[in-house]
Structure formats: structure tokens, C-alpha cells
KOLDOPA-456170 format. One record per residue (C-alpha): residue in three letters; x, y, z. Coordinates in nm, 4 decimals, padded with zeros to 6 digits. Layout:
<'Ala' <X Y Z>> ...
This chain:
<'Met' <00.0000 00.0000 00.0000>> <'Leu' <00.1243 00.3477 -00.0882>> <'Ser' <00.1793 00.5569 00.2272>> <'Leu' <00.0891 00.9259 00.2216>> <'Asp' <00.2529 01.2205 00.3916>> <'Pro' <00.0408 01.3258 00.6936>> <'Asn' <-00.0249 01.6664 00.5349>> <'Asp' <-00.1337 01.5032 00.2072>> <'Leu' <-00.3538 01.2624 00.4005>> <'Glu' <-00.5238 01.5490 00.5816>> <'Lys' <-00.5819 01.7278 00.2502>> <'Leu' <-00.7307 01.4094 00.1041>> <'Lys' <-00.9713 01.3740 00.3987>> <'Lys' <-01.0828 01.7378 00.3655>> <'Glu' <-01.1362 01.6989 -00.0084>> <'Arg' <-01.3423 01.3869 00.0475>> <'Gln' <-01.5534 01.5640 00.3073>> <'Arg' <-01.6049 01.8613 00.0772>> <'Met' <-01.7186 01.6399 -00.2086>> <'His' <-01.9515 01.4484 00.0199>> <'Glu' <-02.1145 01.7644 00.1573>> <'Glu' <-02.1459 01.9050 -00.1934>> <'Lys' <-02.3231 01.5930 -00.3071>> <'Val' <-02.5560 01.5784 -00.0054>> <'Asn' <-02.6497 01.9471 -00.0095>> <'Ser' <-02.6869 01.9858 -00.3838>> <'Lys' <-03.0436 02.0495 -00.4951>> <'Lys' <-02.9686 02.0315 -00.8660>> <'Lys' <-02.9247 01.6958 -01.0357>> <'Glu' <-02.7181 01.6841 -01.3557>> <'Tyr' <-02.8939 01.3678 -01.4647>> <'Ile' <-03.2149 01.1752 -01.4133>> <'Ser' <-03.1333 00.8366 -01.2585>> <'Val' <-03.3392 00.5225 -01.2682>> <'Gln' <-03.4487 00.4887 -00.9076>> <'Gln' <-03.4743 00.1386 -00.7620>> <'Thr' <-03.6265 00.0475 -00.4279>> <'Pro' <-03.4303 -00.1346 -00.1566>> <'Ala' <-03.4616 -00.5131 -00.1828>> <'Thr' <-03.5071 -00.7906 00.0688>> <'Ala' <-03.2562 -01.0741 00.0933>> <'Leu' <-03.4907 -01.3099 -00.0917>> <'Glu' <-03.5487 -01.0570 -00.3703>> <'Leu' <-03.1720 -01.0157 -00.4113>> <'Ala' <-03.1308 -01.3934 -00.4220>> <'Glu' <-03.4011 -01.4306 -00.6846>> <'Ala' <-03.2348 -01.1621 -00.8993>> <'Ile' <-02.8933 -01.3288 -00.8749>> <'Leu' <-02.9708 -01.7014 -00.8941>> <'Ser' <-03.0298 -01.9084 -01.2031>> <'Pro' <-03.3743 -02.0776 -01.1918>> <'Glu' <-03.2384 -02.4278 -01.1260>> <'Ser' <-03.0112 -02.3084 -00.8449>> <'Leu' <-03.2992 -02.1270 -00.6753>> <'Glu' <-03.4511 -02.4707 -00.6081>> <'Cys' <-03.1901 -02.5559 -00.3434>> <'Leu' <-03.1788 -02.2172 -00.1676>> <'Leu' <-03.2546 -02.2830 00.1989>> <'Asp' <-03.2254 -01.9341 00.3436>> <'Ala' <-03.1280 -01.5762 00.2579>> <'Ala' <-03.0301 -01.3000 00.4999>> <'Leu' <-02.9153 -00.9412 00.4493>> <'Thr' <-02.7077 -00.7531 00.7054>> <'Ala' <-02.6488 -00.3838 00.6402>> <'Asn' <-02.6254 -00.0452 00.8059>> <'Asn' <-02.9176 00.0590 00.5850>> <'Pro' <-03.1615 -00.1420 00.3657>> <'Glu' <-03.0702 00.0817 00.0703>> <'Gln' <-02.7333 -00.0966 00.0478>> <'Gly' <-02.8963 -00.3816 -00.1471>> <'Ala' <-03.1037 -00.3255 -00.4623>> <'Val' <-03.2461 -00.5219 -00.7537>> <'His' <-03.2016 -00.3532 -01.0922>> <'Thr' <-03.4099 -00.4339 -01.3977>> <'Ser' <-03.2726 -00.1645 -01.6318>> <'Pro' <-02.9491 -00.2592 -01.8153>> <'Leu' <-02.6275 -00.1225 -01.6631>> <'Gln' <-02.2692 -00.2134 -01.7567>> <'Gly' <-02.3723 -00.5239 -01.9502>> <'Phe' <-02.5968 -00.6524 -01.6707>> <'Pro' <-02.8193 -00.8472 -01.6404>> <'Thr' <-02.6211 -01.1396 -01.7810>> <'Glu' <-02.9063 -01.3864 -01.7197>> <'Gly' <-03.2777 -01.3212 -01.6909>> <'Thr' <-03.4252 -00.9734 -01.6568>> <'Ser' <-03.2701 -00.8513 -01.3314>> <'Phe' <-02.9475 -00.8406 -01.1308>> <'Ala' <-02.8402 -00.7371 -00.7824>> <'Val' <-02.6188 -00.4547 -00.6619>> <'Leu' <-02.4605 -00.4451 -00.3163>> <'Ser' <-02.2968 -00.1218 -00.2055>> <'Asn' <-02.1426 00.0446 00.0965>> <'Gly' <-02.3559 00.3375 -00.0228>> <'Asn' <-02.6975 00.3582 -00.1838>> <'Ala' <-02.7230 00.0618 -00.4226>> <'Ala' <-03.0516 00.1901 -00.5633>> <'Gln' <-02.9074 00.5212 -00.6958>> <'Ile' <-02.6082 00.4276 -00.9081>> <'Ala' <-02.7467 00.4922 -01.2552>> <'Gly' <-02.6175 00.8016 -01.4331>> <'Pro' <-02.2919 00.9424 -01.5723>> <'Ala' <-01.9595 00.9026 -01.3958>> <'Ser' <-01.9458 01.2796 -01.3506>> <'Asn' <-02.1898 01.2369 -01.0640>> <'Phe' <-02.0226 01.1715 -00.7287>> <'Cys' <-02.1578 00.8658 -00.5416>> <'Ser' <-02.1227 00.9310 -00.1695>> <'Thr' <-02.3496 00.8010 00.1048>> <'Cys' <-02.2700 00.7633 00.4730>> <'Tyr' <-02.4857 00.5311 00.6810>> <'Asn' <-02.2443 00.4699 00.9679>> <'Ser' <-02.1018 00.7536 01.1752>> <'Ser' <-01.7889 00.5492 01.2430>> <'Gly' <-01.7052 00.5646 00.8725>> <'Val' <-01.7377 00.1906 00.8068>> <'Asp' <-02.0364 00.0911 00.5929>> <'Thr' <-02.0785 -00.2822 00.5345>> <'Val' <-02.3406 -00.4918 00.3572>> <'Thr' <-02.3454 -00.8735 00.3585>> <'Leu' <-02.5812 -01.1037 00.1702>> <'Asn' <-02.5765 -01.4605 00.3064>> <'Leu' <-02.7258 -01.7378 00.0916>> <'Gln' <-02.7576 -02.0914 00.2274>> <'Phe' <-02.7664 -02.3918 -00.0058>> <'Ser' <-02.8113 -02.7660 00.0315>> <'Leu' <-02.5685 -02.9535 -00.1945>> <'Ser' <-02.6093 -03.2959 -00.3474>> <'Ser' <-02.3717 -03.5900 -00.3118>> <'Asn' <-02.1990 -03.4885 -00.6362>> <'Pro' <-02.1801 -03.1067 -00.6570>> <'Gly' <-01.9889 -02.9259 -00.9310>> <'Asn' <-01.8806 -02.5613 -00.9454>> <'Leu' <-02.0244 -02.2415 -00.8063>> <'Thr' <-02.0084 -01.9680 -01.0728>> <'Phe' <-02.1334 -01.6093 -01.0971>> <'Asp' <-02.0801 -01.2937 -01.3055>> <'Trp' <-01.9587 -00.9771 -01.1357>> <'Lys' <-01.8178 -00.6269 -01.1697>> <'Phe' <-01.6708 -00.3990 -00.9040>> <'Gly' <-01.7253 -00.0249 -00.9374>> <'Thr' <-01.5784 00.2398 -00.7101>> <'Glu' <-01.5216 00.6096 -00.6487>> <'Glu' <-01.2063 00.5258 -00.4518>> <'Asn' <-00.8687 00.6398 -00.5784>> <'Pro' <-00.7012 00.3243 -00.7197>> <'Arg' <-00.3983 00.3942 -00.4966>> <'Ser' <-00.5982 00.3207 -00.1832>> <'Arg' <-00.7318 -00.0041 -00.0378>> <'Leu' <-01.0209 00.1443 00.1544>> <'Asp' <-01.3119 -00.0441 -00.0107>> <'Phe' <-01.3441 -00.4126 -00.0958>> <'Phe' <-01.5719 -00.6767 -00.2456>> <'Asn' <-01.5463 -01.0191 -00.0834>> <'Val' <-01.7047 -01.3584 -00.1545>> <'Leu' <-01.6878 -01.6337 00.1071>> <'Val' <-01.8027 -01.9940 00.1451>> <'Asn' <-01.8583 -02.0930 00.5083>> <'Gly' <-01.6624 -01.7858 00.6183>> <'Thr' <-01.3534 -01.8468 00.4017>> <'Pro' <-01.2848 -01.6236 00.0955>> <'Ile' <-01.2911 -01.8111 -00.2345>> <'Pro' <-00.9839 -01.7791 -00.4620>> <'Gly' <-00.9494 -01.4318 -00.6140>> <'Phe' <-01.1284 -01.2531 -00.3318>> <'Pro' <-01.1440 -01.0066 -00.1677>> <'Val' <-01.0827 -00.7500 -00.4420>> <'Thr' <-00.9897 -00.3867 -00.3826>> <'Pro' <-00.9258 -00.0941 -00.6174>> <'Gln' <-00.5604 -00.2016 -00.6240>> <'Asp' <-00.6241 -00.5671 -00.7059>> <'Val' <-00.8215 -00.5475 -01.0299>> <'Val' <-00.8086 -00.3678 -01.3614>> <'Leu' <-01.0379 -00.0635 -01.3484>> <'Ala' <-01.1294 00.1959 -01.6088>> <'Pro' <-01.3865 00.4729 -01.6613>> <'Pro' <-01.7270 00.3153 -01.7288>> <'Thr' <-01.8143 00.2299 -02.0876>> <'Pro' <-02.0973 00.2900 -02.1520>> <'Asn' <-02.1088 00.5898 -01.9213>> <'Asp' <-02.4199 00.4737 -01.7356>> <'Val' <-02.3082 00.4481 -01.3701>> <'Cys' <-02.1846 00.7031 -01.1220>> <'Phe' <-01.8538 00.5289 -01.0447>> <'Asn' <-01.5327 00.6774 -01.1833>> <'Asn' <-01.3739 00.3313 -01.2115>> <'Ile' <-01.5166 -00.0126 -01.2855>> <'Asn' <-01.4074 -00.3426 -01.4375>> <'Pro' <-01.4032 -00.2825 -01.8140>> <'Thr' <-01.5366 -00.6359 -01.8816>> <'Ile' <-01.7731 -00.8663 -01.6967>> <'Gln' <-01.5841 -01.1048 -01.4683>> <'Thr' <-01.6870 -01.4666 -01.4031>> <'Ala' <-01.5834 -01.6387 -01.0809>> <'Ser' <-01.5712 -02.0168 -01.0371>> <'Phe' <-01.5301 -02.2240 -00.7202>> <'Asp' <-01.5147 -02.6042 -00.6813>> <'Leu' <-01.7883 -02.7325 -00.4500>> <'Ser' <-01.6900 -03.1015 -00.4512>> <'Pro' <-01.5344 -03.0873 -00.1000>> <'Phe' <-01.8779 -02.9844 00.0315>> <'Ala' <-02.0761 -03.2869 -00.0944>> <'Asn' <-02.3961 -03.3535 00.1026>> <'Gln' <-02.3405 -03.0405 00.3101>> <'Val' <-02.5240 -02.7171 00.3709>> <'Ile' <-02.3045 -02.4207 00.2752>> <'Thr' <-02.3345 -02.0471 00.3349>> <'Leu' <-02.2286 -01.8248 00.0450>> <'Ser' <-02.1594 -01.4649 00.1498>> <'Phe' <-02.1300 -01.1574 -00.0734>> <'Gln' <-01.9874 -00.8565 00.1086>> <'Val' <-01.9073 -00.4969 00.0147>> <'Ala' <-01.7454 -00.2683 00.2715>> <'Asp' <-01.5080 00.0158 00.3385>> <'Thr' <-01.2602 00.0087 00.6223>> <'Thr' <-01.1869 00.3675 00.7201>> <'Asp' <-01.4380 00.6143 00.5770>> <'Cys' <-01.7749 00.6337 00.4034>> <'Ile' <-01.7050 00.9249 00.1699>> <'Phe' <-01.6452 00.7320 -00.1528>> <'Asp' <-01.8964 00.4607 -00.2480>> <'Ser' <-01.8247 00.1261 -00.4113>> <'Ala' <-02.0555 -00.1483 -00.5353>> <'Ala' <-02.0603 -00.5051 -00.6646>> <'Phe' <-02.2768 -00.6023 -00.9606>> <'Ile' <-02.3774 -00.9716 -00.9306>> <'Asp' <-02.5792 -01.2008 -01.1575>> <'Asn' <-02.6126 -01.5504 -01.3063>> <'Leu' <-02.5211 -01.7388 -00.9888>> <'Val' <-02.5158 -02.1118 -01.0653>> <'Val' <-02.4707 -02.3747 -00.7949>> <'Glu' <-02.4034 -02.6966 -00.9857>> <'Gly' <-02.5199 -03.0166 -00.8244>> <'Cys' <-02.8044 -02.8627 -00.6312>> <'Ile' <-03.0705 -02.9303 -00.8927>> <'Gln' <-03.3565 -03.1044 -00.7202>> <'Thr' <-03.3829 -03.4778 -00.7957>> <'Ser' <-03.6296 -03.7545 -00.7225>> <'Cys' <-03.6071 -03.8858 -00.3681>> <'Ala' <-03.3692 -04.1742 -00.3012>> <'Pro' <-03.5067 -04.4851 -00.1281>> <'Cys' <-03.5008 -04.4896 00.2504>> <'Asp' <-03.2688 -04.7215 00.4454>> <'Asp' <-03.2215 -04.6627 00.8167>> <'Thr' <-03.0007 -04.9676 00.8773>> <'Val' <-02.6217 -05.0002 00.8514>> <'Asp' <-02.4435 -05.3365 00.8325>> <'Phe' <-02.1311 -05.4218 01.0321>> <'Cys' <-01.9053 -05.7247 01.0219>> <'Cys' <-01.5686 -05.8331 01.1674>> <'Ser' <-01.3780 -06.1506 01.2536>> <'Val' <-01.2351 -06.2894 01.5792>> <'Val' <-00.9657 -06.5548 01.6208>> <'Val' <-01.0428 -06.8095 01.8939>> <'Pro' <-00.8015 -07.0780 02.0200>> <'Pro' <-00.9111 -07.4344 01.9365>> <'Asn' <-00.9926 -07.5336 02.2974>> <'Phe' <-01.2548 -07.2567 02.3478>> <'Thr' <-01.6247 -07.2757 02.2716>> <'Ile' <-01.7994 -06.9493 02.1785>> <'Asp' <-02.1228 -06.8441 02.3504>> <'Asn' <-02.3244 -06.6901 02.0670>> <'Ala' <-02.5575 -06.5117 02.3077>> <'Ser' <-02.2694 -06.3286 02.4788>> <'Val' <-02.1956 -06.0885 02.1908>> <'Gln' <-02.1695 -05.7220 02.2873>> <'Val' <-02.1413 -05.4346 02.0388>> <'Gly' <-02.0231 -05.0811 02.1084>> <'Phe' <-02.0188 -04.8030 01.8513>> <'Glu' <-01.9653 -04.4289 01.8047>> <'Thr' <-02.1824 -04.1912 01.6005>> <'Asn' <-01.9897 -03.8662 01.6476>> <'Cys' <-01.8441 -03.9077 01.2967>> <'Leu' <-02.1904 -03.8903 01.1371>> <'Gln' <-02.3367 -03.5790 00.9783>> <'Cys' <-02.7079 -03.5180 00.9327>> <'Val' <-02.7952 -03.3458 00.6031>> <'Val' <-03.1342 -03.2212 00.4819>> <'Glu' <-03.1658 -03.2236 00.1027>> <'Pro' <-03.4625 -03.1287 -00.1161>> <'Cys' <-03.6134 -03.3842 -00.3520>> <'Phe' <-03.9497 -03.4691 -00.5060>> <'Val' <-04.1895 -03.7628 -00.5119>> <'Asn' <-04.4598 -03.8327 -00.7665>> <'Val' <-04.7993 -03.8758 -00.6039>> <'Glu' <-05.1545 -03.9248 -00.7200>> <'Ile' <-05.3754 -03.6376 -00.6073>> <'Pro' <-05.7574 -03.6582 -00.6217>> <'Thr' <-05.9334 -03.3646 -00.7849>> <'Pro' <-06.2916 -03.2279 -00.7684>> <'Cys' <-06.3293 -03.3090 -01.1390>> <'Gly' <-06.2929 -03.6819 -01.0903>> <'Ser' <-05.9706 -03.7658 -01.2695>> <'Pro' <-05.6723 -03.7720 -01.0326>> <'Leu' <-05.3484 -03.5881 -01.1090>> <'Asn' <-04.9976 -03.7305 -01.0946>> <'Cys' <-04.7834 -03.4481 -00.9563>> <'Asp' <-04.4279 -03.4036 -00.8367>> <'Val' <-04.4386 -03.2902 -00.4735>> <'Asp' <-04.1367 -03.1321 -00.3070>> <'Ile' <-04.0236 -03.2779 00.0260>> <'Asn' <-03.6985 -03.2967 00.2236>> <'Ser' <-03.4946 -03.6136 00.2681>> <'Val' <-03.2804 -03.6512 00.5797>> <'Arg' <-02.9511 -03.8223 00.4973>> <'Ala' <-02.6898 -03.9691 00.7322>> <'Val' <-02.3369 -03.9300 00.5962>> <'Gly' <-02.0055 -04.0369 00.7478>> <'Cys' <-01.8783 -04.3445 00.9321>> <'Ile' <-01.9475 -04.5503 01.2441>> <'Pro' <-01.6536 -04.7074 01.4293>> <'Phe' <-01.7722 -05.0254 01.6046>> <'Tyr' <-01.6266 -05.2634 01.8637>> <'Val' <-01.7387 -05.6271 01.9161>> <'Ser' <-01.6651 -05.8788 02.1906>> <'Val' <-01.7782 -06.2374 02.2414>> <'Thr' <-01.7174 -06.4716 02.5363>> <'Gly' <-01.5570 -06.8128 02.4997>> <'Thr' <-01.5271 -07.0944 02.7582>> <'His' <-01.2293 -07.3302 02.7771>> <'Asn' <-01.3452 -07.6865 02.7103>> <'Gln' <-01.1290 -07.8457 02.9831>> <'Asn' <-01.0753 -07.6022 03.2720>> <'Gly' <-01.3914 -07.3893 03.2349>> <'Ser' <-01.2068 -07.0555 03.2271>> <'Thr' <-01.3603 -06.7771 03.0196>> <'Ala' <-01.2172 -06.5050 02.8016>> <'Ser' <-01.3461 -06.2307 02.5735>> <'Phe' <-01.2391 -06.2259 02.2100>> <'Cys' <-01.2657 -05.8937 02.0288>> <'Cys' <-01.2644 -05.7320 01.6877>> <'Gln' <-01.3385 -05.3851 01.5560>> <'Gly' <-01.4004 -05.2002 01.2333>> <'Val' <-01.5542 -04.8986 01.0631>> <'Thr' <-01.8668 -04.9001 00.8488>> <'Cys' <-01.9429 -04.6207 00.5988>> <'Val' <-02.2811 -04.4488 00.5901>> <'Asp' <-02.4567 -04.2584 00.3100>> <'Asn' <-02.8228 -04.3360 00.3716>> <'Val' <-03.1486 -04.1485 00.3439>> <'Ile' <-03.3043 -04.2372 00.6790>> <'Cys' <-03.6364 -04.0476 00.6747>> <'Ser' <-03.8397 -03.7785 00.4999>> <'Ile' <-04.0063 -03.4609 00.6236>> <'Cys' <-04.2306 -03.1906 00.4775>> <'Leu' <-04.0682 -02.8695 00.3567>> <'Asp' <-04.2171 -02.6693 00.6431>> <'Glu' <-04.1230 -02.9190 00.9155>> <'Glu' <-03.8513 -02.8370 01.1670>> <'Asn' <-03.5030 -02.9556 01.0768>> <'Pro' <-03.4418 -03.2692 01.2893>> <'Cys' <-03.0611 -03.2469 01.2587>> <'Ala' <-03.0010 -03.1197 01.6110>> <'Pro' <-02.6972 -03.2053 01.8248>> <'Gly' <-02.7290 -03.5574 01.9589>> <'Phe' <-02.9603 -03.6657 01.6750>> <'Phe' <-02.7735 -03.9952 01.6275>> <'Asp' <-02.7562 -04.0795 02.0000>> <'Thr' <-03.0626 -04.3037 01.9716>> <'Thr' <-02.8965 -04.5383 01.7219>> <'Thr' <-02.9457 -04.9000 01.8335>> <'Val' <-02.8122 -05.2505 01.7606>> <'Asn' <-03.0613 -05.4855 01.5958>> <'Thr' <-03.0894 -05.8389 01.7292>> <'Pro' <-03.0158 -06.1195 01.6747>> <'Ile' <-02.6453 -06.0841 01.5916>> <'Ser' <-02.4978 -06.3525 01.3701>> <'Val' <-02.1946 -06.5511 01.4944>> <'Lys' <-02.0638 -06.8046 01.2450>> <'Leu' <-01.7599 -07.0284 01.2304>> <'Ala' <-01.5955 -06.9345 00.9029>> <'Gly' <-01.3026 -07.1799 00.9194>> <'Thr' <-00.9638 -07.2261 01.0815>> <'Asp' <-00.6241 -07.0687 01.0247>> <'Pro' <-00.2991 -07.2659 00.9622>> <'Cys' <-00.2372 -07.2826 01.3381>> <'Gly' <-00.5724 -07.4483 01.4052>> <'Asn' <-00.7343 -07.1368 01.5545>> <'Gln' <-01.1043 -07.0928 01.4913>> <'Ile' <-01.2141 -06.7897 01.2870>> <'Tyr' <-01.5608 -06.6574 01.3680>> <'Thr' <-01.7399 -06.3831 01.1741>> <'Ile' <-01.9718 -06.1617 01.3755>> <'Ser' <-02.2194 -05.9526 01.1751>> <'Gly' <-02.5310 -05.7502 01.2344>> <'Thr' <-02.7045 -05.4213 01.1702>> <'Leu' <-02.7319 -05.0838 01.3405>> <'Arg' <-03.0605 -04.8950 01.3207>> <'Leu' <-03.0313 -04.5196 01.2756>> <'Pro' <-03.2900 -04.2853 01.4345>> <'Ala' <-03.6101 -04.1781 01.2619>> <'Cys' <-03.7096 -03.8149 01.2133>> 
């Protein structure tokens, strides 16, 4: 970052304040802007998301110093919208009043501390085989490119994706062409970001778009966002339900011991399991007042258990001659990727802490002599099933 002489810095602050007061107090407008109304988080999401990705949106939330920091635009600006008929603008100033020539000075203060921040959080449920997250964007600013006072950031689960955050120093900026926005500098071409979602299979993720300044609110900046695609979240038909998980391991028993099949004990751990709610649809026959029933796809939520269950097995054997007893043990890990139950879309999410604590062992448990090893020891296989909890 370029450091300024204290006198130059003071002059810069005064000039910023002068320009801000001039803008606020001016009664004469040099242009007629297309006014947009502030938007809710859901309206911003609907403007940004592709239709298929909107299907797996679980929640949308907007945090801002002022509701005017988020706006949906339907009139073309800077090549936007890139998909559909609308796009979203997030700004540390007034996102609804950015249309007009660059000669206009965009300056809006909502926070007396000089730090204006807006964050749009979008929550998605991903499938077991997600692809990439992509979106189109531009970053416009009134900030001098020498400074790093404003930024546009994009995060997944609180971690910036590659290429973000961007500041006036990090990207190529130029005067707007066409001259249809108030910012002196903006990306000359539409940018497309891409992020691999495969590490987040079967998870719920939070995607955050954020625009902020760090020291003052004199110069505004904004992010133009559209055509957000979340691959692998397209709603599919519901998978079959299976709330049981098989386990199996082998114990080695000396030749002079007899196994008591009824003595088997099984311990297990479920803290490696994750509970995931994913949207899907089922086809149902619906009666109608006109007589002929309809076959319709109805949206529901499937609850899936994903992860692994470490298990530990012991069985008691009795010595054939002296009557002494001993426990023979084995252990293993069984993988889980099962839909265990279904709920309506408006039902409460059952995936609370401790959800898997009611997992049980089904009986009977199978104990079978599978053969002997070269030393004459008996090899027993012990197998059974665990039953996962219902919704």
C-alpha cells in the first residue's frame, strides 16, 4: 500500500468531506437516474440465482447499516443483467441510486464510524456430487485506485474463495463504458468467478457476498452480481429410505474354546456422522374435484446420514477343559450414506446435536464359524445391523 505524507492525508480527507457535503447538499441533479427500491434478501437472491439453483436455496439473509445498500435492478447497466431480466447490486452506499454518468459523485454515509458494510448470506443444500459455483460480477468504485479502503469479498462458510477479496488495487479498473453508472472506475469487462464445491458434498453451505469500506464512508463502491449457478443442487427424485447399517468383523479363537453366541456385545460411536437435509421430489396421485386424479411431483426434504461408524465387538468363549472364560474382540468402521427419513418442507429440521444418539443394535447378531487358520485357531465372523434414528 502506498503511504501518504500526513499533510497530504489530511488534505485528502478534507477533499473527500467537501465532495460528500457538496453531493448531499446539492439540490440540482445533472442527470435523471433510474431509481430502484431497496430489496429484501430473498429478492436479491431471486435476482442473482439461475432458476435451477434457486430450487436448493434454503435461506437468505441481508445484514447492512441501511436497507438501501442492497437493490435489484431491472434496467441494463454495464452489460448486466447477464441472465434473466434482473441483477443485484450491493454497495457500501446507496445501491438503488447508481445509474447516471460518472461525472456524478456517489457518496453516502450510513455509519457515523465511517465503516459501511453490507453482507448477503445465501444458504444452499448440496447434493452428493456437486460441481462448481459460478457467478458474473463487476466492481465499481469512487475510490482512488492507490488506496485499499473499499473491498468486495465472496466467502463460502466464512472463508474467501480464490481471487477474493478484491480492492481498487487488485483489479483492472477503467472509466465506465458505456457511461451509465456514477462510479469513476469499474471493471471494463464482466468477470466470471468459479469455485469447486466437490469438497462440500452432502453439506449445507453459506455463500456470502460482502461490500465494505474500512476507514471512511465518503467514496462509495458497489458489486454487480448475476447468473449465480450452484451446480449439483438441482432437485432430484427422492432416493429410497434405508435406516439400517451393516457391520461385520472376525475374531480368532483358540481351538480349545467354545464361543457363547448369546454373549456378543457391540459398542459403537456416532460422532463421525453428519445429518444433512436435502430437497427432492416424489410423484404422487392427487384426487381432484373433477374426478380424474393428477400425478404431480411434490417437493419434500430427505434426511440423509453421511459419514462413518466405528464399532467394537466382543464375544465370550469358555475353555473346554478347565472352564475358564475369556473375551475375544474385533473392531471395524462401516461407511454411511443413507437417506433415513423424509419430512415436509415446512417441518422443523431434525438435525439437532445428539440426533444420532438413539442409534441402536438390531438383534439377533450372527456368529458363524468361518473356518480355521494354519495354526488351528477358529475364525468366527460376527455380523449384524445398526438402526439409525427416525425423524
